[in-house]
All heavy atoms as TSV, in Angstrom:
chain	resi	resn	atom	element	x	y	z
A	1	MET	N	N	0.845	-1.173	0.000
A	1	MET	CA	C	0.000	0.000	0.000
A	1	MET	C	C	0.887	1.232	0.000
A	1	MET	O	O	1.849	1.315	0.747
A	1	MET	CB	C	-0.899	-0.029	1.220
A	1	MET	CG	C	-1.929	1.011	1.231
A	1	MET	SD	S	-3.151	0.599	2.493
A	1	MET	CE	C	-4.174	1.996	2.360
A	2	LYS	N	N	0.545	2.197	-0.832
A	2	LYS	CA	C	1.374	3.387	-0.932
A	2	LYS	C	C	1.101	4.351	0.221
A	2	LYS	O	O	0.041	4.317	0.835
A	2	LYS	CB	C	1.152	4.074	-2.267
A	2	LYS	CG	C	-0.193	4.742	-2.411
A	2	LYS	CD	C	-0.274	5.463	-3.734
A	2	LYS	CE	C	-1.503	6.340	-3.757
A	2	LYS	NZ	N	-1.581	7.167	-4.911
A	3	LYS	N	N	2.083	5.203	0.489
A	3	LYS	CA	C	1.914	6.219	1.519
A	3	LYS	C	C	1.168	7.401	0.930
A	3	LYS	O	O	1.423	7.813	-0.194
A	3	LYS	CB	C	3.272	6.689	2.026
A	3	LYS	CG	C	3.952	5.734	2.941
A	3	LYS	CD	C	5.191	6.368	3.482
A	3	LYS	CE	C	5.146	6.277	4.970
A	3	LYS	NZ	N	6.252	6.958	5.605
A	4	PHE	N	N	0.246	7.935	1.689
A	4	PHE	CA	C	-0.516	9.089	1.255
A	4	PHE	C	C	0.119	10.359	1.796
A	4	PHE	O	O	0.638	10.380	2.911
A	4	PHE	CB	C	-1.957	9.011	1.748
A	4	PHE	CG	C	-2.754	7.916	1.115
A	4	PHE	CD1	C	-3.332	6.932	1.883
A	4	PHE	CD2	C	-2.931	7.872	-0.252
A	4	PHE	CE1	C	-4.077	5.926	1.309
A	4	PHE	CE2	C	-3.672	6.873	-0.841
A	4	PHE	CZ	C	-4.245	5.899	-0.064
A	5	SER	N	N	0.040	11.409	1.008
A	5	SER	CA	C	0.502	12.707	1.491
A	5	SER	C	C	-0.576	13.294	2.406
A	5	SER	O	O	-1.702	12.800	2.481
A	5	SER	CB	C	0.773	13.642	0.314
A	5	SER	OG	O	-0.422	13.971	-0.351
A	6	THR	N	N	-0.220	14.358	3.090
A	6	THR	CA	C	-1.164	15.004	4.005
A	6	THR	C	C	-2.387	15.511	3.257
A	6	THR	O	O	-3.511	15.385	3.743
A	6	THR	CB	C	-0.475	16.175	4.735
A	6	THR	OG1	O	0.720	15.683	5.342
A	6	THR	CG2	C	-1.372	16.774	5.779
A	7	THR	N	N	-2.181	16.034	2.061
A	7	THR	CA	C	-3.297	16.539	1.261
A	7	THR	C	C	-4.257	15.409	0.903
A	7	THR	O	O	-5.480	15.571	0.994
A	7	THR	CB	C	-2.764	17.186	-0.032
A	7	THR	OG1	O	-1.784	18.156	0.309
A	7	THR	CG2	C	-3.875	17.824	-0.811
A	8	GLN	N	N	-3.714	14.256	0.519
A	8	GLN	CA	C	-4.567	13.129	0.170
A	8	GLN	C	C	-5.353	12.625	1.382
A	8	GLN	O	O	-6.522	12.262	1.257
A	8	GLN	CB	C	-3.730	11.994	-0.403
A	8	GLN	CG	C	-3.221	12.265	-1.798
A	8	GLN	CD	C	-2.271	11.186	-2.270
A	8	GLN	OE1	O	-1.378	10.776	-1.522
A	8	GLN	NE2	N	-2.464	10.732	-3.483
A	9	ILE	N	N	-4.735	12.623	2.543
A	9	ILE	CA	C	-5.422	12.181	3.757
A	9	ILE	C	C	-6.572	13.116	4.091
A	9	ILE	O	O	-7.665	12.670	4.457
A	9	ILE	CB	C	-4.427	12.071	4.927
A	9	ILE	CG1	C	-3.450	10.925	4.669
A	9	ILE	CG2	C	-5.156	11.850	6.252
A	9	ILE	CD1	C	-2.311	10.846	5.650
A	10	VAL	N	N	-6.350	14.423	3.939
A	10	VAL	CA	C	-7.408	15.399	4.218
A	10	VAL	C	C	-8.557	15.224	3.229
A	10	VAL	O	O	-9.738	15.255	3.617
A	10	VAL	CB	C	-6.839	16.837	4.173
A	10	VAL	CG1	C	-7.944	17.868	4.186
A	10	VAL	CG2	C	-5.882	17.059	5.324
A	11	ILE	N	N	-8.242	15.020	1.954
A	11	ILE	CA	C	-9.284	14.844	0.944
A	11	ILE	C	C	-10.082	13.565	1.202
A	11	ILE	O	O	-11.310	13.552	1.080
A	11	ILE	CB	C	-8.670	14.852	-0.474
A	11	ILE	CG1	C	-8.167	16.245	-0.806
A	11	ILE	CG2	C	-9.674	14.390	-1.515
A	11	ILE	CD1	C	-7.396	16.331	-2.097
A	12	ILE	N	N	-9.398	12.485	1.583
A	12	ILE	CA	C	-10.103	11.240	1.910
A	12	ILE	C	C	-11.012	11.451	3.117
A	12	ILE	O	O	-12.159	10.982	3.132
A	12	ILE	CB	C	-9.100	10.100	2.171
A	12	ILE	CG1	C	-8.437	9.680	0.861
A	12	ILE	CG2	C	-9.792	8.904	2.808
A	12	ILE	CD1	C	-7.313	8.688	1.039
A	13	ALA	N	N	-10.534	12.147	4.136
A	13	ALA	CA	C	-11.343	12.394	5.336
A	13	ALA	C	C	-12.587	13.217	4.996
A	13	ALA	O	O	-13.695	12.890	5.452
A	13	ALA	CB	C	-10.508	13.101	6.398
A	14	ILE	N	N	-12.421	14.262	4.192
A	14	ILE	CA	C	-13.567	15.076	3.784
A	14	ILE	C	C	-14.555	14.230	2.990
A	14	ILE	O	O	-15.773	14.341	3.168
A	14	ILE	CB	C	-13.094	16.299	2.970
A	14	ILE	CG1	C	-12.346	17.276	3.869
A	14	ILE	CG2	C	-14.268	17.001	2.296
A	14	ILE	CD1	C	-11.655	18.395	3.115
A	15	GLY	N	N	-14.035	13.365	2.122
A	15	GLY	CA	C	-14.900	12.509	1.331
A	15	GLY	C	C	-15.682	11.518	2.171
A	15	GLY	O	O	-16.870	11.289	1.942
A	16	ILE	N	N	-15.023	10.942	3.155
A	16	ILE	CA	C	-15.707	9.980	4.026
A	16	ILE	C	C	-16.788	10.680	4.851
A	16	ILE	O	O	-17.895	10.154	5.015
A	16	ILE	CB	C	-14.688	9.242	4.918
A	16	ILE	CG1	C	-13.835	8.311	4.050
A	16	ILE	CG2	C	-15.383	8.478	6.035
A	16	ILE	CD1	C	-12.666	7.681	4.765
A	17	ILE	N	N	-16.484	11.866	5.340
A	17	ILE	CA	C	-17.477	12.623	6.112
A	17	ILE	C	C	-18.673	12.986	5.233
A	17	ILE	O	O	-19.826	12.850	5.626
A	17	ILE	CB	C	-16.836	13.872	6.745
A	17	ILE	CG1	C	-15.866	13.447	7.846
A	17	ILE	CG2	C	-17.900	14.811	7.298
A	17	ILE	CD1	C	-14.996	14.570	8.365
A	18	GLY	N	N	-18.399	13.447	4.003
A	18	GLY	CA	C	-19.485	13.786	3.086
A	18	GLY	C	C	-20.331	12.579	2.735
A	18	GLY	O	O	-21.571	12.662	2.681
A	19	GLY	N	N	-19.679	11.449	2.473
A	19	GLY	CA	C	-20.421	10.225	2.174
A	19	GLY	C	C	-21.261	9.764	3.350
A	19	GLY	O	O	-22.395	9.299	3.185
A	20	ALA	N	N	-20.709	9.901	4.557
A	20	ALA	CA	C	-21.456	9.511	5.755
A	20	ALA	C	C	-22.675	10.401	5.969
A	20	ALA	O	O	-23.753	9.919	6.343
A	20	ALA	CB	C	-20.542	9.561	6.984
A	21	ILE	N	N	-22.526	11.700	5.700
A	21	ILE	CA	C	-23.673	12.607	5.806
A	21	ILE	C	C	-24.738	12.220	4.786
A	21	ILE	O	O	-25.938	12.223	5.084
A	21	ILE	CB	C	-23.228	14.077	5.618
A	21	ILE	CG1	C	-22.401	14.532	6.815
A	21	ILE	CG2	C	-24.437	14.994	5.440
A	21	ILE	CD1	C	-21.742	15.889	6.621
A	22	GLY	N	N	-24.309	11.874	3.577
A	22	GLY	CA	C	-25.258	11.458	2.550
A	22	GLY	C	C	-25.999	10.183	2.923
A	22	GLY	O	O	-27.211	10.081	2.741
A	23	ILE	N	N	-25.281	9.203	3.454
A	23	ILE	CA	C	-25.921	7.949	3.861
A	23	ILE	C	C	-26.865	8.195	5.037
A	23	ILE	O	O	-27.982	7.656	5.079
A	23	ILE	CB	C	-24.856	6.890	4.215
A	23	ILE	CG1	C	-24.132	6.461	2.936
A	23	ILE	CG2	C	-25.484	5.687	4.909
A	23	ILE	CD1	C	-22.914	5.590	3.174
A	24	PHE	N	N	-26.442	9.024	5.986
A	24	PHE	CA	C	-27.313	9.363	7.117
A	24	PHE	C	C	-28.583	10.040	6.622
A	24	PHE	O	O	-29.687	9.724	7.077
A	24	PHE	CB	C	-26.567	10.276	8.097
A	24	PHE	CG	C	-27.445	10.816	9.185
A	24	PHE	CD1	C	-27.809	10.005	10.251
A	24	PHE	CD2	C	-27.910	12.122	9.140
A	24	PHE	CE1	C	-28.619	10.496	11.256
A	24	PHE	CE2	C	-28.719	12.617	10.141
A	24	PHE	CZ	C	-29.076	11.803	11.207
A	25	GLY	N	N	-28.427	10.975	5.686
A	25	GLY	CA	C	-29.601	11.669	5.148
A	25	GLY	C	C	-30.537	10.740	4.406
A	25	GLY	O	O	-31.759	10.888	4.471
A	26	LYS	N	N	-29.988	9.773	3.696
A	26	LYS	CA	C	-30.820	8.801	2.980
A	26	LYS	C	C	-31.688	8.012	3.940
A	26	LYS	O	O	-32.894	7.842	3.727
A	26	LYS	CB	C	-29.901	7.864	2.190
A	26	LYS	CG	C	-30.559	6.629	1.652
A	26	LYS	CD	C	-31.403	6.926	0.447
A	26	LYS	CE	C	-31.891	5.604	-0.146
A	26	LYS	NZ	N	-32.997	5.775	-1.010
A	27	PHE	N	N	-31.097	7.513	5.019
A	27	PHE	CA	C	-31.849	6.686	5.947
A	27	PHE	C	C	-32.656	7.493	6.962
A	27	PHE	O	O	-33.525	6.941	7.629
A	27	PHE	CB	C	-30.916	5.709	6.666
A	27	PHE	CG	C	-30.373	4.664	5.744
A	27	PHE	CD1	C	-29.032	4.623	5.434
A	27	PHE	CD2	C	-31.217	3.741	5.159
A	27	PHE	CE1	C	-28.532	3.660	4.576
A	27	PHE	CE2	C	-30.731	2.773	4.297
A	27	PHE	CZ	C	-29.389	2.732	4.001
A	28	ASP	N	N	-32.388	8.794	7.051
A	28	ASP	CA	C	-33.150	9.645	7.961
A	28	ASP	C	C	-34.374	10.245	7.274
A	28	ASP	O	O	-35.170	10.927	7.909
A	28	ASP	CB	C	-32.248	10.760	8.508
A	28	ASP	CG	C	-32.825	11.419	9.736
A	28	ASP	OD1	O	-33.414	10.711	10.575
A	28	ASP	OD2	O	-32.693	12.655	9.857
A	29	GLY	N	N	-34.502	10.016	5.976
A	29	GLY	CA	C	-35.701	10.468	5.276
A	29	GLY	C	C	-35.582	11.839	4.625
A	29	GLY	O	O	-36.606	12.466	4.341
A	30	TRP	N	N	-34.374	12.308	4.383
A	30	TRP	CA	C	-34.214	13.583	3.695
A	30	TRP	C	C	-34.677	13.434	2.253
A	30	TRP	O	O	-34.700	12.347	1.691
A	30	TRP	CB	C	-32.759	14.030	3.679
A	30	TRP	CG	C	-32.165	14.344	5.018
A	30	TRP	CD1	C	-32.762	14.270	6.242
A	30	TRP	CD2	C	-30.823	14.769	5.255
A	30	TRP	NE1	N	-31.877	14.623	7.218
A	30	TRP	CE2	C	-30.684	14.933	6.645
A	30	TRP	CE3	C	-29.741	15.017	4.440
A	30	TRP	CZ2	C	-29.492	15.349	7.221
A	30	TRP	CZ3	C	-28.556	15.419	5.018
A	30	TRP	CH2	C	-28.435	15.594	6.389
A	31	ASP	N	N	-35.046	14.548	1.639
A	31	ASP	CA	C	-35.375	14.535	0.216
A	31	ASP	C	C	-34.128	14.196	-0.585
A	31	ASP	O	O	-32.998	14.405	-0.144
A	31	ASP	CB	C	-35.890	15.907	-0.240
A	31	ASP	CG	C	-37.253	16.233	0.337
A	31	ASP	OD1	O	-37.995	15.286	0.650
A	31	ASP	OD2	O	-37.568	17.433	0.454
A	32	TYR	N	N	-34.363	13.689	-1.794
A	32	TYR	CA	C	-33.252	13.286	-2.663
A	32	TYR	C	C	-32.314	14.462	-2.936
A	32	TYR	O	O	-31.094	14.297	-2.949
A	32	TYR	CB	C	-33.827	12.747	-3.974
A	32	TYR	CG	C	-32.793	12.307	-4.967
A	32	TYR	CD1	C	-32.156	11.082	-4.824
A	32	TYR	CD2	C	-32.448	13.114	-6.049
A	32	TYR	CE1	C	-31.204	10.662	-5.736
A	32	TYR	CE2	C	-31.502	12.704	-6.959
A	32	TYR	CZ	C	-30.888	11.483	-6.810
A	32	TYR	OH	O	-29.942	11.075	-7.705
A	33	ASN	N	N	-32.862	15.644	-3.141
A	33	ASN	CA	C	-32.050	16.823	-3.446
A	33	ASN	C	C	-31.239	17.305	-2.248
A	33	ASN	O	O	-30.351	18.126	-2.400
A	33	ASN	CB	C	-32.932	17.974	-3.936
A	33	ASN	CG	C	-33.564	17.664	-5.271
A	33	ASN	OD1	O	-33.059	16.850	-6.033
A	33	ASN	ND2	N	-34.680	18.309	-5.555
A	34	ARG	N	N	-31.555	16.818	-1.078
A	34	ARG	CA	C	-30.826	17.228	0.116
A	34	ARG	C	C	-29.648	16.313	0.439
A	34	ARG	O	O	-28.598	16.767	0.868
A	34	ARG	CB	C	-31.770	17.245	1.332
A	34	ARG	CG	C	-32.922	18.201	1.237
A	34	ARG	CD	C	-32.516	19.599	1.555
A	34	ARG	NE	N	-31.810	19.642	2.802
A	34	ARG	CZ	C	-32.058	20.488	3.767
A	34	ARG	NH1	N	-33.012	21.349	3.657
A	34	ARG	NH2	N	-31.327	20.471	4.846
A	35	TYR	N	N	-29.800	14.999	0.269
A	35	TYR	CA	C	-28.715	14.079	0.664
A	35	TYR	C	C	-27.794	13.704	-0.484
A	35	TYR	O	O	-26.623	13.419	-0.278
A	35	TYR	CB	C	-29.275	12.810	1.319
A	35	TYR	CG	C	-29.886	11.800	0.385
A	35	TYR	CD1	C	-29.107	10.884	-0.297
A	35	TYR	CD2	C	-31.263	11.755	0.186
A	35	TYR	CE1	C	-29.666	9.954	-1.152
A	35	TYR	CE2	C	-31.827	10.825	-0.660
A	35	TYR	CZ	C	-31.019	9.934	-1.326
A	35	TYR	OH	O	-31.563	9.015	-2.172
A	36	PHE	N	N	-28.291	13.687	-1.720
A	36	PHE	CA	C	-27.479	13.199	-2.822
A	36	PHE	C	C	-26.240	14.051	-3.101
A	36	PHE	O	O	-25.175	13.489	-3.365
A	36	PHE	CB	C	-28.325	13.058	-4.090
A	36	PHE	CG	C	-27.571	12.405	-5.212
A	36	PHE	CD1	C	-27.286	11.053	-5.166
A	36	PHE	CD2	C	-27.121	13.148	-6.281
A	36	PHE	CE1	C	-26.584	10.445	-6.186
A	36	PHE	CE2	C	-26.418	12.551	-7.302
A	36	PHE	CZ	C	-26.150	11.195	-7.262
A	37	PRO	N	N	-26.301	15.390	-3.042
A	37	PRO	CA	C	-25.062	16.159	-3.272
A	37	PRO	C	C	-23.958	15.832	-2.266
A	37	PRO	O	O	-22.786	15.758	-2.637
A	37	PRO	CB	C	-25.502	17.620	-3.150
A	37	PRO	CG	C	-26.942	17.603	-3.458
A	37	PRO	CD	C	-27.454	16.290	-2.955
A	38	PHE	N	N	-24.307	15.608	-1.013
A	38	PHE	CA	C	-23.306	15.229	-0.013
A	38	PHE	C	C	-22.701	13.876	-0.353
A	38	PHE	O	O	-21.487	13.686	-0.303
A	38	PHE	CB	C	-23.925	15.171	1.387
A	38	PHE	CG	C	-24.237	16.507	1.966
A	38	PHE	CD1	C	-25.548	16.937	2.069
A	38	PHE	CD2	C	-23.229	17.336	2.418
A	38	PHE	CE1	C	-25.843	18.165	2.611
A	38	PHE	CE2	C	-23.509	18.568	2.959
A	38	PHE	CZ	C	-24.828	18.989	3.046
A	39	PHE	N	N	-23.563	12.918	-0.675
A	39	PHE	CA	C	-23.103	11.570	-0.981
A	39	PHE	C	C	-22.233	11.556	-2.236
A	39	PHE	O	O	-21.134	10.999	-2.237
A	39	PHE	CB	C	-24.318	10.649	-1.156
A	39	PHE	CG	C	-23.949	9.242	-1.467
A	39	PHE	CD1	C	-23.399	8.431	-0.495
A	39	PHE	CD2	C	-24.161	8.721	-2.726
A	39	PHE	CE1	C	-23.056	7.115	-0.776
A	39	PHE	CE2	C	-23.825	7.423	-3.013
A	39	PHE	CZ	C	-23.274	6.620	-2.042
A	40	TYR	N	N	-22.689	12.207	-3.280
A	40	TYR	CA	C	-21.965	12.203	-4.552
A	40	TYR	C	C	-20.627	12.927	-4.435
A	40	TYR	O	O	-19.600	12.432	-4.893
A	40	TYR	CB	C	-22.823	12.852	-5.634
A	40	TYR	CG	C	-22.180	12.850	-6.995
A	40	TYR	CD1	C	-22.129	11.688	-7.741
A	40	TYR	CD2	C	-21.610	14.006	-7.524
A	40	TYR	CE1	C	-21.534	11.670	-8.990
A	40	TYR	CE2	C	-21.014	13.998	-8.767
A	40	TYR	CZ	C	-20.986	12.827	-9.493
A	40	TYR	OH	O	-20.385	12.813	-10.720
A	41	SER	N	N	-20.619	14.101	-3.825
A	41	SER	CA	C	-19.360	14.839	-3.694
A	41	SER	C	C	-18.402	14.134	-2.741
A	41	SER	O	O	-17.184	14.159	-2.941
A	41	SER	CB	C	-19.624	16.274	-3.238
A	41	SER	OG	O	-20.259	16.280	-1.978
A	42	GLY	N	N	-18.922	13.459	-1.720
A	42	GLY	CA	C	-18.065	12.710	-0.808
A	42	GLY	C	C	-17.369	11.558	-1.509
A	42	GLY	O	O	-16.155	11.362	-1.367
A	43	LEU	N	N	-18.114	10.793	-2.292
A	43	LEU	CA	C	-17.499	9.688	-3.021
A	43	LEU	C	C	-16.526	10.194	-4.079
A	43	LEU	O	O	-15.499	9.563	-4.336
A	43	LEU	CB	C	-18.579	8.822	-3.665
A	43	LEU	CG	C	-19.408	7.989	-2.700
A	43	LEU	CD1	C	-20.380	7.116	-3.478
A	43	LEU	CD2	C	-18.541	7.139	-1.819
A	44	THR	N	N	-16.817	11.328	-4.677
A	44	THR	CA	C	-15.908	11.906	-5.659
A	44	THR	C	C	-14.604	12.337	-5.005
A	44	THR	O	O	-13.525	12.142	-5.570
A	44	THR	CB	C	-16.576	13.095	-6.364
A	44	THR	OG1	O	-17.800	12.657	-6.957
A	44	THR	CG2	C	-15.689	13.679	-7.438
A	45	MET	N	N	-14.680	12.906	-3.825
A	45	MET	CA	C	-13.467	13.320	-3.107
A	45	MET	C	C	-12.588	12.116	-2.780
A	45	MET	O	O	-11.366	12.183	-2.920
A	45	MET	CB	C	-13.827	14.033	-1.809
A	45	MET	CG	C	-14.420	15.377	-2.007
A	45	MET	SD	S	-13.182	16.534	-2.532
A	45	MET	CE	C	-13.661	17.938	-1.624
A	46	VAL	N	N	-13.203	11.023	-2.360
A	46	VAL	CA	C	-12.418	9.816	-2.055
A	46	VAL	C	C	-11.744	9.315	-3.321
A	46	VAL	O	O	-10.572	8.938	-3.312
A	46	VAL	CB	C	-13.314	8.727	-1.424
A	46	VAL	CG1	C	-12.571	7.416	-1.303
A	46	VAL	CG2	C	-13.799	9.175	-0.058
A	47	TRP	N	N	-12.455	9.330	-4.433
A	47	TRP	CA	C	-11.892	8.870	-5.703
A	47	TRP	C	C	-10.749	9.768	-6.165
A	47	TRP	O	O	-9.736	9.296	-6.666
A	47	TRP	CB	C	-13.009	8.827	-6.750
A	47	TRP	CG	C	-12.567	8.432	-8.098
A	47	TRP	CD1	C	-12.252	7.181	-8.514
A	47	TRP	CD2	C	-12.370	9.292	-9.217
A	47	TRP	NE1	N	-11.892	7.208	-9.834
A	47	TRP	CE2	C	-11.948	8.479	-10.290
A	47	TRP	CE3	C	-12.515	10.656	-9.427
A	47	TRP	CZ2	C	-11.677	9.003	-11.542
A	47	TRP	CZ3	C	-12.244	11.172	-10.677
A	47	TRP	CH2	C	-11.825	10.351	-11.705
A	48	ILE	N	N	-10.894	11.075	-5.988
A	48	ILE	CA	C	-9.874	12.035	-6.416
A	48	ILE	C	C	-8.569	11.816	-5.652
A	48	ILE	O	O	-7.482	11.980	-6.201
A	48	ILE	CB	C	-10.392	13.479	-6.241
A	48	ILE	CG1	C	-11.421	13.783	-7.312
A	48	ILE	CG2	C	-9.264	14.499	-6.277
A	48	ILE	CD1	C	-12.130	15.104	-7.135
A	49	ALA	N	N	-8.641	11.420	-4.409
A	49	ALA	CA	C	-7.430	11.224	-3.606
A	49	ALA	C	C	-6.546	10.107	-4.153
A	49	ALA	O	O	-5.345	10.110	-3.923
A	49	ALA	CB	C	-7.802	10.933	-2.162
A	50	PHE	N	N	-7.105	9.179	-4.903
A	50	PHE	CA	C	-6.335	8.064	-5.432
A	50	PHE	C	C	-5.792	8.309	-6.833
A	50	PHE	O	O	-5.114	7.446	-7.391
A	50	PHE	CB	C	-7.171	6.781	-5.435
A	50	PHE	CG	C	-7.384	6.238	-4.062
A	50	PHE	CD1	C	-8.558	6.489	-3.372
A	50	PHE	CD2	C	-6.404	5.496	-3.444
A	50	PHE	CE1	C	-8.752	6.000	-2.096
A	50	PHE	CE2	C	-6.585	4.996	-2.170
A	50	PHE	CZ	C	-7.765	5.247	-1.496
A	51	LEU	N	N	-6.081	9.467	-7.422
A	51	LEU	CA	C	-5.535	9.775	-8.739
A	51	LEU	C	C	-4.032	9.987	-8.634
A	51	LEU	O	O	-3.525	10.433	-7.601
A	51	LEU	CB	C	-6.188	11.039	-9.305
A	51	LEU	CG	C	-7.636	10.900	-9.733
A	51	LEU	CD1	C	-8.179	12.262	-10.145
A	51	LEU	CD2	C	-7.782	9.911	-10.857
A	52	PRO	N	N	-3.286	9.689	-9.699
A	52	PRO	CA	C	-1.836	9.881	-9.637
A	52	PRO	C	C	-1.485	11.361	-9.550
A	52	PRO	O	O	-2.273	12.230	-9.942
A	52	PRO	CB	C	-1.323	9.260	-10.926
A	52	PRO	CG	C	-2.492	9.215	-11.834
A	52	PRO	CD	C	-3.717	9.135	-10.967
A	53	LYS	N	N	-0.307	11.617	-9.053
A	53	LYS	CA	C	0.150	13.001	-8.923
A	53	LYS	C	C	0.353	13.622	-10.289
A	53	LYS	O	O	0.526	12.928	-11.289
A	53	LYS	CB	C	1.451	13.049	-8.138
A	53	LYS	CG	C	1.286	12.625	-6.711
A	53	LYS	CD	C	2.583	12.718	-5.964
A	53	LYS	CE	C	2.381	12.266	-4.537
A	53	LYS	NZ	N	3.602	12.216	-3.801
A	54	LYS	N	N	0.355	14.918	-10.336
A	54	LYS	CA	C	0.450	15.641	-11.601
A	54	LYS	C	C	1.773	15.377	-12.313
A	54	LYS	O	O	1.816	15.249	-13.533
A	54	LYS	CB	C	0.300	17.138	-11.332
A	54	LYS	CG	C	0.260	17.992	-12.565
A	54	LYS	CD	C	0.064	19.449	-12.204
A	54	LYS	CE	C	0.006	20.301	-13.441
A	54	LYS	NZ	N	-0.162	21.699	-13.120
A	55	ASP	N	N	2.870	15.278	-11.588
A	55	ASP	CA	C	4.178	15.134	-12.212
A	55	ASP	C	C	4.435	13.730	-12.746
A	55	ASP	O	O	5.342	13.524	-13.539
A	55	ASP	CB	C	5.292	15.535	-11.243
A	55	ASP	CG	C	5.243	14.751	-9.945
A	55	ASP	OD1	O	4.204	14.145	-9.650
A	55	ASP	OD2	O	6.252	14.763	-9.234
A	56	CYS	N	N	3.631	12.741	-12.358
A	56	CYS	CA	C	3.865	11.383	-12.857
A	56	CYS	C	C	2.835	10.975	-13.908
A	56	CYS	O	O	2.701	9.800	-14.214
A	56	CYS	CB	C	3.890	10.388	-11.714
A	56	CYS	SG	S	2.307	10.173	-10.920
A	57	CYS	N	N	2.128	11.941	-14.445
A	57	CYS	CA	C	1.107	11.654	-15.452
A	57	CYS	C	C	1.759	11.444	-16.810
A	57	CYS	O	O	2.688	12.148	-17.185
A	57	CYS	CB	C	0.120	12.806	-15.511
A	57	CYS	SG	S	-1.212	12.531	-16.658
A	58	CYS	N	N	1.284	10.474	-17.558
A	58	CYS	CA	C	1.829	10.283	-18.894
A	58	CYS	C	C	0.880	10.936	-19.893
A	58	CYS	O	O	-0.327	10.801	-19.796
A	58	CYS	CB	C	2.051	8.815	-19.201
A	58	CYS	SG	S	0.638	7.944	-19.799
A	59	ASN	N	N	1.433	11.639	-20.827
A	59	ASN	CA	C	0.651	12.338	-21.836
A	59	ASN	C	C	0.601	11.479	-23.091
A	59	ASN	O	O	1.617	11.230	-23.732
A	59	ASN	CB	C	1.295	13.701	-22.116
A	59	ASN	CG	C	0.426	14.561	-22.988
A	59	ASN	OD1	O	-0.601	14.118	-23.500
A	59	ASN	ND2	N	0.827	15.807	-23.169
A	60	LEU	N	N	-0.574	11.027	-23.461
A	60	LEU	CA	C	-0.711	10.150	-24.612
A	60	LEU	C	C	-0.465	10.872	-25.932
A	60	LEU	O	O	-0.133	10.248	-26.931
A	60	LEU	CB	C	-2.106	9.528	-24.625
A	60	LEU	CG	C	-2.430	8.629	-23.445
A	60	LEU	CD1	C	-3.873	8.162	-23.530
A	60	LEU	CD2	C	-1.500	7.444	-23.406
A	61	PHE	N	N	-0.653	12.185	-25.957
A	61	PHE	CA	C	-0.523	12.944	-27.198
A	61	PHE	C	C	0.845	13.603	-27.346
A	61	PHE	O	O	1.078	14.341	-28.283
A	61	PHE	CB	C	-1.621	14.006	-27.273
A	61	PHE	CG	C	-2.988	13.398	-27.224
A	61	PHE	CD1	C	-3.762	13.484	-26.083
A	61	PHE	CD2	C	-3.489	12.696	-28.299
A	61	PHE	CE1	C	-5.023	12.911	-26.032
A	61	PHE	CE2	C	-4.747	12.120	-28.262
A	61	PHE	CZ	C	-5.515	12.226	-27.121
A	62	LYS	N	N	1.733	13.343	-26.416
A	62	LYS	CA	C	3.063	13.918	-26.469
A	62	LYS	C	C	3.907	13.164	-27.490
A	62	LYS	O	O	3.895	11.938	-27.547
A	62	LYS	CB	C	3.708	13.822	-25.080
A	62	LYS	CG	C	5.042	14.496	-24.983
A	62	LYS	CD	C	5.565	14.383	-23.549
A	62	LYS	CE	C	6.920	15.007	-23.416
A	62	LYS	NZ	N	7.439	14.874	-22.061
A	63	ARG	N	N	4.627	13.901	-28.316
A	63	ARG	CA	C	5.484	13.255	-29.316
A	63	ARG	C	C	6.685	12.632	-28.631
A	63	ARG	O	O	7.318	13.221	-27.781
A	63	ARG	CB	C	5.956	14.270	-30.346
A	63	ARG	CG	C	4.871	14.711	-31.248
A	63	ARG	CD	C	5.469	15.494	-32.372
A	63	ARG	NE	N	4.405	15.878	-33.273
A	63	ARG	CZ	C	4.610	16.289	-34.499
A	63	ARG	NH1	N	5.823	16.393	-34.954
A	63	ARG	NH2	N	3.596	16.605	-35.254
A	64	ARG	N	N	6.988	11.449	-29.076
A	64	ARG	CA	C	8.151	10.758	-28.532
A	64	ARG	C	C	9.268	10.836	-29.548
A	64	ARG	O	O	9.065	10.625	-30.734
A	64	ARG	CB	C	7.810	9.313	-28.242
A	64	ARG	CG	C	6.753	9.200	-27.193
A	64	ARG	CD	C	6.438	7.784	-26.890
A	64	ARG	NE	N	5.312	7.782	-25.941
A	64	ARG	CZ	C	4.770	6.708	-25.471
A	64	ARG	NH1	N	5.225	5.538	-25.842
A	64	ARG	NH2	N	3.773	6.779	-24.632
A	65	THR	N	N	10.449	11.124	-29.061
A	65	THR	CA	C	11.602	11.199	-29.947
A	65	THR	C	C	12.294	9.842	-29.978
A	65	THR	O	O	12.280	9.088	-29.017
A	65	THR	CB	C	12.592	12.277	-29.461
A	65	THR	OG1	O	12.989	11.943	-28.128
A	65	THR	CG2	C	11.946	13.649	-29.489
A	66	ALA	N	N	12.893	9.559	-31.107
A	66	ALA	CA	C	13.612	8.292	-31.254
A	66	ALA	C	C	14.885	8.348	-30.427
A	66	ALA	O	O	15.598	9.357	-30.380
A	66	ALA	CB	C	13.942	8.048	-32.721
A	67	GLN	N	N	15.173	7.253	-29.749
A	67	GLN	CA	C	16.378	7.191	-28.926
A	67	GLN	C	C	17.568	6.815	-29.802
A	67	GLN	O	O	17.475	5.954	-30.678
A	67	GLN	CB	C	16.217	6.165	-27.817
A	67	GLN	CG	C	15.148	6.532	-26.837
A	67	GLN	CD	C	15.000	5.465	-25.758
A	67	GLN	OE1	O	15.619	4.424	-25.839
A	67	GLN	NE2	N	14.167	5.750	-24.782
A	68	LYS	N	N	18.683	7.474	-29.576
A	68	LYS	CA	C	19.907	7.185	-30.324
A	68	LYS	C	C	20.642	6.040	-29.647
A	68	LYS	O	O	20.739	5.999	-28.434
A	68	LYS	CB	C	20.784	8.415	-30.395
A	68	LYS	CG	C	20.161	9.526	-31.183
A	68	LYS	CD	C	21.072	10.714	-31.256
A	68	LYS	CE	C	20.429	11.832	-32.047
A	68	LYS	NZ	N	21.245	13.012	-32.118
A	69	SER	N	N	21.158	5.133	-30.462
A	69	SER	CA	C	21.878	3.981	-29.917
A	69	SER	C	C	23.303	4.297	-29.618
A	69	SER	O	O	23.961	5.055	-30.144
A	69	SER	CB	C	21.848	2.814	-30.880
A	69	SER	OG	O	20.533	2.490	-31.196
């Protein structure tokens, strides 16, 4: 398992809290428009924390130069 940076830990925590609020609202009888934004944004935050860092992203459209032997 990889080590998370402090930023990733904070984003995961916010996502879990948002998801928990959404689940609580669902079972507490809130309207769909009240609980779904919390649930959806919470799960999105958790997913975003696992994306690769910006500097290790590979660009599919970047031209590759031929390596000299």
